[in-house]
N, C-alpha and C positions, 0 to 999 in steps of 0.2 A: 847626239841624236841628229839625224838628217830629216828635215821636213820637206814635203812636196806641196806644190800648189794644188788646191782642191780641184777636182775634175770639172765641177760645175762652173768654175771661174776661168777655165782655160781659154774659152772663146773671148772673154772680156779683155784679157791682157795679152793675147797672142800677137797682136799687131804692134804692141808698144816696145818690144825688145826686152821684156821683163826676164830677169834671171835671179836665182838665189846665190849665184857664184859671184858675189861682189862685196866690196868693203867701201862704204861711202866716207869713212873716216869723219863722221859727223862731229861737229864741235860742241854738241850738247846731247841731251836726252829727249825722249818722247814719252809723255805720260799716258798717251792714248790707250795702248794695250793694257795698262794698269787700271783703266777706268771704264772702258767701253766694251759692250757686248752687243753683237748683232745676231739675230735669229732669222734664218731665211725660210722659204716655203718648204724646204725638205727637212727642216729641223736642224740644219747645219749651223754651227756657231762660229763667229769670227770676232777676234779681239781688236776691233778697230771701229772707226765711225763710218767706214765705207769698205765694202768687201773687196773691191778691186784696188784698194790702197794696200791692203795686207791680206792677200787671197789664200791664206792657209787656214783650213777649218781646225778648230781646237776641240771639236766633238759634236755629237748629235744628241738632241734632247730625247729622242726615242730610244737611245741606247744607254745613255748615262745621265745621272742627275745633274741639273744645272750647277749645283754647288761644286760637284766633283769636276765638271768641265772647266769651270772658272779657275779652280785651284790645281788643275792637272799639269802633267809634265809638258804637254805640247804648249799650253798657254805660257808656262814659265820659260820655255825655250824661246818663244817669240819675244817675251819681255827682256830676256838677256840680250837679244839681238838689237834692241833699241836703246840699250844702256852701254853696250860695249863699242858703239860707234859704227858698227858695220851696216846696220839697217838692212841686212842681207835678205830678209824675207819681204821687205816692203817694196811696193811698186813706185820707184822714184820718178817714173814718168808721169804719174797721175796724182800722187800725194801732194796736196798744197803745202803741208808743213815742211816737206823736204824741198819742194821747189822754191819756197820762200825762205828756207833755212830758219824756220821758226821753232828752234829747239828750246827745250827747257834747260835752265841753268842748274837746277838742283835735281838730285836723283829722285825719280818718282817713288811715291809711297805705295806700298802694296795694300790693297783693300780686300777684306774677306769676301766681298760681293761687289759687283760693278756699281759705279756711280751713275752710269747711263746705259739704258738698254734700247736698242733700235728695233722696232717691230717691222721686219721686212718679209714676213711669211705669207702675206696675202697681197697679191698684185692687183686685186680688183679695183676698178676705177670707173667713174662715170664719164670720163673723157678718153679719147684715143689720140693723143698728141703724136704726130708723125716721128718725133725724135725718140719716142719711148715704145710705141707699139703700133701695129697695123690695124687693129680692130679693138672694140671694147672687150674687156674681160671682167666678168662678174660671176663669182662663185657663191652660191647660196644654198647648195645641197650636195649630197653625194659624199663619197669617201674623202676627197680632198678637203671639203668643208668640215667634216667631222675631225679630220686630222688637225686642222688649224684651230678648231675649238679646244682640242687637247693641249695645243701649245699655249693658248690663252690660260688654261687651268694651271699648267706647269709654271708659267711666269707668275701668275697671281700667288701661287704658293711660295715661290722662290723669293719674292720681294717683301713678304710679310716682315714688318719691323725694320725695313731698310730705309736708308736715305738714298733715294734713287730718282733719276729723271727718266721718264719713258718718252722716247721719240717715236711718234706715230704719224706718218710713215714717209719713207722716201721712195718706195717701190710701187705704190698705188695711191689711194686716197683714204684717209681715216673715216670719211663719211660716205664714200662710195663703196666701202667694204662692209658687208653685213657682219663679218667676224669682228672687225674693230669697233663698229657701232655697238655691238653687244657688250664688248669689253668696256667701252666708255660709258654706256648707260648703266651698267651693273656695278661698276667700281665705286666703293664707298669712300670718297675722299675725306669725309669728316672723320672717319675712323683711322685714316692713314694720311695725316697732314704732311708727312715728310716725303710722300710719293708725289712727285711733280710731273707735269705734262708739257711736252713740246709737240704741237700738232702741225704737221706739214701737209697743206691741202691746196687744191686748185681754187678753193673759195666758193664754188658753185652751190654747195649744200649747207654751208655753215649756219645760216640763219634758220633754215628749216630744222636743223638738228639741235640747235642751241638749248632750247628749253628741256629737251629730253636728257641732256647730259648735266643737269643741274647739280648732281652730287659731286661733280669735280670742278665746278666753276672756280672755286677758291684754290684749286690745286694747279691751275694752268699758269705757266710762266710765259710761254710764247705761242702765238699762232702765226705760222709762217705760210705766206700765200704766194704761189707761183703765178706770175703775171706774164712774163716773157714778151711783152709788147707795150708800146706807148700809144697805139691807136687800135680802134675796133677792127679795122681792115686786116691788120697783121695778126691780131689776136685770133680771129676766126680761122686762120691758117695754122698757126703754131699751137693753138689750144683747142682744136676741134673736138666736139662740136659745142664748145663753151659759149656762153652768152655774156658778152662784154658788159651790157647794162646791168645784168644781175650781179656780175663780179663787183662792179663799182658800187652798186647799192649795198651789197653784203659787206664790203670793206667799210663803207660809211656807217653801217649798222654796228660793226665791231668797234669802231671809233666812238660810238655813242654809249656803249655799255662797258668798255674796257676799264674805265676808272672805278667802277663799282667793284672790280675784282683784281685790279692791279696787275694785269698781264701786258706784255708788249706785243706789237704787231710788226712782223718782219715781212719782207717781200723778196722774191727770187726772180732773177732774169737770166735765162740760159742763152748765152750769146751765140748767134749763128748769122749766116749771110743775110737772111731775110729780115732780121730785126736790128742789127747793130747800129744802123743810122738813127734808130729811135731811142737809143740809150739816154741822151740828154732830156728828151721829152718824157720818157718813162720816169726818170729821177724826179723831175718837177711834179709829175702826177702823183708819185708815191708820197712825196713830201706833203702835198695838198691833202692826201687821204690820211695823214697822221702816222705814216709808217716810221717806226723808230730806227730800223736798220734795213739797208738795201744791199742785197747780195748779188754780185755778178759772178758768173762762172762759165767756163767753156762748155760747149755742147759735147756730149760723150757719145761714142758709137756703141749703142746697145744692140746692134745687129739688125736694125730696122731699115737701113738704107740699101741693103742688098749687095752693094759692092764698095770697095775702098774708094773708088773714084767718085761715087755719088756722095759719100761722106766727106771726102776732101772738098767737094763743091760747096758744102755748107759750113765747113770748118774754117771760117774766115780768120780765126786767130793763128792759123799756120802761116809762117813767113812766106811759104811758097804760093799762097792764095793771091790771086790778082788784085783783090781788094784789101789786102793786108795793110798797105800804107794808110788808106783812109780810116780803116778800123783802128790802127795803132794811134793815129792822131786823136781820135775821139777818146780813147782810153787814157792817153797821156794828159789830156786836158781836163779830166775829171778831178775836181778839187772840192770834195764834200765829205765832211766827217762821218756822215751816215753811211757812206758807200764803202763796202768791203769788196775789193777786187779779186780776192781769193786766188785761184790758180791762173787768172789772166796775167799775172805779173811774172810768169815764167820767163 
């Protein structure tokens, strides 16, 4: 079987040099396609934790049942490619597991259903960060909204009786999305204690929505907040039009209630030219706010910069960038067990 990169992913990987005609001769295995499922806004499914790491669709929820997609021929072909060492369908330029050679020693176990599902089918968000989009996007009615509600229902049915973690969301905001808010407010966590939640958010609406999602409080394992700055001045630029003081207050609120429910707070920092000098200050701030894990990662070109040259201006992690030596020195000097450098260590 010969698989092709999905057409909706072409623009995301076009500049990386991605090809399926390769053999990485990996020294181990990757369990991710055996455990992860992504559903995007078109109902396309991907067997990875990030679509542009493994950009081959394994099926569409509007054409095939999720159970058949998960156990189908395409999914199994992808899994074979991460156990035979070729990793031929993976994007080795972006995947942090490949970049850092973080392979599994033991052959992955096949599960009848995914252990993790990433909700990436609503890009609605209350912010419009320049690295992600050029304007606010909020869908609350119409055909696309109804389509996303159908995906909610399909996933709810699929996960019944499962041990699964739901990751909501890396493509928008779980509280800025009406579709995801409805899912979070309606889901009965008491009846499904083995369904766990990882919530990835900009943190602006978490306190406002907290009480309404009371049925899943005990199902939450992680709340992951994107900060991307160590100062209010930079935050206003990279997280527009977010309110720095509200963010800090909401993180303090989470820290005050978290021990009643035993969840962790993580924080993300997308490294770019405008903020890399604030990384040490950000780390200290995150620690003071009680953050358990601090994630650093490269900025990605999602098509919002207009030209490759403009993206190269902000991609300070590239060795060709004029500020790369200063950036590299900061990264090299980070010695903190809470900090995960992710794909910065390429």
